[in-house]
One Martini backbone bead per residue (centre of mass of N, CA, C, O) as a GRO file, in nm:
protein
  196
    1MET     BB    1   8.018  12.139  10.572
    2HIS     BB    2   7.922  11.878  10.369
    3MET     BB    3   7.902  11.531  10.473
    4GLU     BB    4   7.908  11.230  10.438
    5LYS     BB    5   7.877  10.939  10.566
    6ILE     BB    6   8.112  10.753  10.743
    7GLU     BB    7   8.212  10.419  10.674
    8ARG     BB    8   8.276  10.108  10.722
    9SER     BB    9   8.448   9.847  10.571
   10ASP     BB   10   8.388   9.502  10.478
   11LYS     BB   11   8.652   9.491  10.271
   12LYS     BB   12   8.825   9.533  10.533
   13GLU     BB   13   9.126   9.468  10.711
   14PHE     BB   14   9.265   9.494  11.031
   15TRP     BB   15   9.596   9.586  11.117
   16LYS     BB   16   9.872   9.615  11.242
   17PRO     BB   17  10.142   9.778  11.249
   18GLY     BB   18  10.314   9.839  10.930
   19ASN     BB   19  10.505   9.786  10.633
   20MET     BB   20  10.301   9.889  10.333
   21LEU     BB   21  10.493  10.054  10.143
   22TYR     BB   22  10.410  10.007   9.798
   23PRO     BB   23  10.644  10.034   9.610
   24LEU     BB   24  11.005  10.004   9.590
   25PRO     BB   25  11.312  10.078   9.559
   26ALA     BB   26  11.584   9.893   9.428
   27VAL     BB   27  11.901   9.905   9.591
   28MET     BB   28  12.254   9.979   9.574
   29ILE     BB   29  12.493  10.024   9.827
   30SER     BB   30  12.793  10.200   9.826
   31CYS     BB   31  13.096  10.154  10.029
   32ALA     BB   32  13.379  10.305  10.226
   33ALA     BB   33  13.644  10.192  10.477
   34GLY     BB   34  13.910  10.143  10.324
   35ALA     BB   35  14.003   9.888  10.114
   36ARG     BB   36  13.705   9.749  10.116
   37PRO     BB   37  13.426   9.751   9.955
   38ASN     BB   38  13.067   9.781   9.974
   39ILE     BB   39  12.739   9.606   9.959
   40ILE     BB   40  12.394   9.714   9.998
   41THR     BB   41  12.067   9.627  10.033
   42VAL     BB   42  11.791   9.866   9.957
   43ALA     BB   43  11.440   9.959  10.008
   44TRP     BB   44  11.494  10.201  10.209
   45CYS     BB   45  11.439  10.455   9.977
   46ALA     BB   46  11.442  10.825   9.951
   47THR     BB   47  11.305  11.120   9.874
   48VAL     BB   48  11.334  11.440  10.072
   49CYS     BB   49  11.466  11.646   9.858
   50SER     BB   50  11.520  11.902   9.594
   51ASP     BB   51  11.635  12.175   9.770
   52PRO     BB   52  11.838  11.996   9.821
   53ALA     BB   53  11.933  11.710   9.711
   54MET     BB   54  11.782  11.421   9.882
   55ILE     BB   55  11.857  11.109  10.054
   56SER     BB   56  11.726  10.814  10.203
   57ILE     BB   57  11.849  10.569  10.433
   58SER     BB   58  11.786  10.244  10.584
   59VAL     BB   59  11.983  10.091  10.862
   60ARG     BB   60  12.105   9.842  11.025
   61LYS     BB   61  12.336   9.805  11.284
   62GLU     BB   62  12.427   9.507  11.200
   63ARG     BB   63  12.535   9.604  10.956
   64HIS     BB   64  12.828   9.649  10.797
   65SER     BB   65  12.758   9.932  10.658
   66TYR     BB   66  12.695  10.112  10.893
   67GLU     BB   67  12.988  10.183  10.991
   68ILE     BB   68  13.091  10.280  10.720
   69ILE     BB   69  12.896  10.522  10.690
   70LYS     BB   70  12.942  10.654  10.964
   71GLN     BB   71  13.251  10.712  10.910
   72SER     BB   72  13.250  10.829  10.602
   73ARG     BB   73  12.986  10.993  10.515
   74GLU     BB   74  12.922  10.797  10.256
   75PHE     BB   75  12.744  10.724   9.938
   76VAL     BB   76  12.594  10.499   9.686
   77VAL     BB   77  12.334  10.503   9.461
   78ASN     BB   78  12.225  10.208   9.289
   79LEU     BB   79  12.064  10.132   9.033
   80VAL     BB   80  11.829   9.874   8.930
   81ASN     BB   81  11.825   9.617   8.707
   82GLU     BB   82  11.753   9.321   8.591
   83LYS     BB   83  12.060   9.222   8.560
   84LEU     BB   84  12.107   9.295   8.892
   85THR     BB   85  11.918   9.126   9.073
   86PHE     BB   86  12.093   8.894   9.175
   87ALA     BB   87  12.312   9.078   9.309
   88MET     BB   88  12.120   9.222   9.497
   89ASP     BB   89  12.020   8.986   9.658
   90ASN     BB   90  12.301   8.876   9.749
   91CYS     BB   91  12.373   9.153   9.909
   92GLY     BB   92  12.132   9.086  10.124
   93VAL     BB   93  12.242   8.777  10.229
   94LYS     BB   94  12.535   8.882  10.238
   95SER     BB   95  12.843   8.953  10.400
   96GLY     BB   96  13.116   9.179  10.398
   97ARG     BB   97  13.278   9.029  10.618
   98ASP     BB   98  13.317   8.756  10.427
   99ILE     BB   99  13.304   8.924  10.149
  100ASP     BB  100  13.364   9.026   9.817
  101LYS     BB  101  13.121   9.162   9.627
  102PHE     BB  102  13.254   9.253   9.371
  103SER     BB  103  13.411   8.991   9.311
  104SER     BB  104  13.190   8.759   9.343
  105LEU     BB  105  12.989   8.935   9.123
  106LYS     BB  106  13.141   9.085   8.897
  107LEU     BB  107  13.184   9.387   8.982
  108THR     BB  108  13.239   9.730   8.897
  109PRO     BB  109  13.452   9.958   9.027
  110VAL     BB  110  13.375  10.310   9.020
  111LYS     BB  111  13.477  10.611   8.998
  112MET     BB  112  13.405  10.901   9.151
  113HIS     BB  113  13.380  11.260   9.203
  114THR     BB  114  13.271  11.319   9.539
  115VAL     BB  115  13.355  11.030   9.628
  116SER     BB  116  13.549  10.749   9.758
  117CYS     BB  117  13.349  10.566   9.668
  118PRO     BB  118  13.217  10.333   9.471
  119GLY     BB  119  13.063  10.243   9.197
  120ILE     BB  120  12.847  10.068   8.983
  121GLY     BB  121  12.899   9.998   8.654
  122GLU     BB  122  12.619   9.834   8.590
  123SER     BB  123  12.474  10.073   8.664
  124PRO     BB  124  12.272  10.324   8.525
  125VAL     BB  125  12.282  10.473   8.824
  126ASN     BB  126  12.477  10.710   9.016
  127ILE     BB  127  12.447  10.834   9.361
  128GLU     BB  128  12.603  11.087   9.522
  129CYS     BB  129  12.669  11.088   9.893
  130HIS     BB  130  12.642  11.305  10.175
  131VAL     BB  131  12.621  11.306  10.505
  132GLU     BB  132  12.400  11.510  10.704
  133LYS     BB  133  12.224  11.280  10.865
  134MET     BB  134  12.131  11.111  11.170
  135ILE     BB  135  11.855  10.877  11.257
  136GLU     BB  136  11.732  10.731  11.527
  137LEU     BB  137  11.448  10.483  11.520
  138GLY     BB  138  11.548  10.178  11.600
  139SER     BB  139  11.599   9.935  11.388
  140HIS     BB  140  11.686  10.202  11.236
  141THR     BB  141  11.903  10.412  11.044
  142MET     BB  142  11.895  10.736  10.913
  143PHE     BB  143  12.039  10.842  10.612
  144ILE     BB  144  12.110  11.168  10.505
  145GLY     BB  145  12.173  11.255  10.169
  146LYS     BB  146  12.359  11.456   9.974
  147VAL     BB  147  12.360  11.535   9.651
  148THR     BB  148  12.686  11.548   9.448
  149GLY     BB  149  12.613  11.334   9.216
  150VAL     BB  150  12.555  11.210   8.875
  151ASN     BB  151  12.561  10.885   8.698
  152VAL     BB  152  12.502  10.828   8.346
  153ASP     BB  153  12.412  10.627   8.108
  154LYS     BB  154  12.449  10.694   7.771
  155SER     BB  155  12.216  10.490   7.668
  156LEU     BB  156  11.980  10.692   7.810
  157LEU     BB  157  12.027  10.889   7.586
  158ASP     BB  158  11.903  11.094   7.362
  159GLU     BB  159  11.926  11.309   7.087
  160LYS     BB  160  11.872  11.556   7.323
  161ASN     BB  161  11.998  11.455   7.603
  162SER     BB  162  11.775  11.285   7.737
  163LEU     BB  163  11.644  11.112   7.992
  164ARG     BB  164  11.565  10.743   7.968
  165LEU     BB  165  11.467  10.567   8.235
  166ASP     BB  166  11.250  10.375   8.103
  167LYS     BB  167  11.504  10.206   7.959
  168ALA     BB  168  11.649  10.052   8.215
  169GLY     BB  169  11.488   9.828   8.380
  170LEU     BB  170  11.371   9.869   8.647
  171VAL     BB  171  11.344   9.782   8.998
  172ALA     BB  172  11.104   9.653   9.236
  173TYR     BB  173  10.979   9.633   9.562
  174LEU     BB  174  10.725   9.368   9.664
  175HIS     BB  175  10.660   9.198   9.925
  176GLY     BB  176  10.940   9.002   9.866
  177GLY     BB  177  10.966   9.120   9.566
  178TYR     BB  178  11.067   9.138   9.221
  179PHE     BB  179  10.998   9.408   8.981
  180GLY     BB  180  10.919   9.517   8.695
  181MET     BB  181  10.837   9.763   8.511
  182GLY     BB  182  10.575   9.900   8.377
  183LYS     BB  183  10.356  10.068   8.214
  184LYS     BB  184  10.263  10.355   8.100
  185ILE     BB  185   9.980  10.585   8.224
  186GLY     BB  186  10.136  10.867   8.272
  187SER     BB  187  10.181  11.213   8.347
  188PHE     BB  188  10.257  11.475   8.500
  189GLY     BB  189   9.938  11.638   8.487
  190TYR     BB  190   9.724  11.483   8.305
  191SER     BB  191   9.447  11.535   8.470
  192VAL     BB  192   9.465  11.877   8.377
  193LYS     BB  193   9.482  11.867   8.093
  194ARG     BB  194   9.403  11.970   7.794
  195LYS     BB  195   9.204  11.895   7.539
  196LYS     BB  196   9.233  11.888   7.173
   0.00000   0.00000   0.00000
């Protein structure tokens, strides 16, 4: 197999290893073990399997929610829209050891169907998860959660009852900042579709 000569680019600068995979979904994780539920802001959240549906979140051991999730073995991934950005940021800089985040941020704890911890009522989508596996990675522990239910705001359903998540005003985390989602530039598979 013939390959062109591969050269180093003088337009790139080499850096030491670091986390530069951006943008990331900015989400609020709700959890509970005992009387008071908590919320933690997480940007390290990913889909890891589609069948069964599974999501991973990575949490530092020092965080208040770490022990809660470890004990309860469940959590809710609450998607964040632009209206929730201030609350999401606040949940990332204040500890649930010191304050009741639901109360202080005037967020509504909503009963879920398959987990005992509440979802956030103001979130457009709440994804209920049971912890299947914990992986100690170093600075963070990865909790792999099996999705056991999804709650969707009815305002995001169109006349055919299809989900229009593009209408939710979701937020992404990009290298220290929060950004609204931009315009749609294509659909999955558009690069190989036949032109009419």
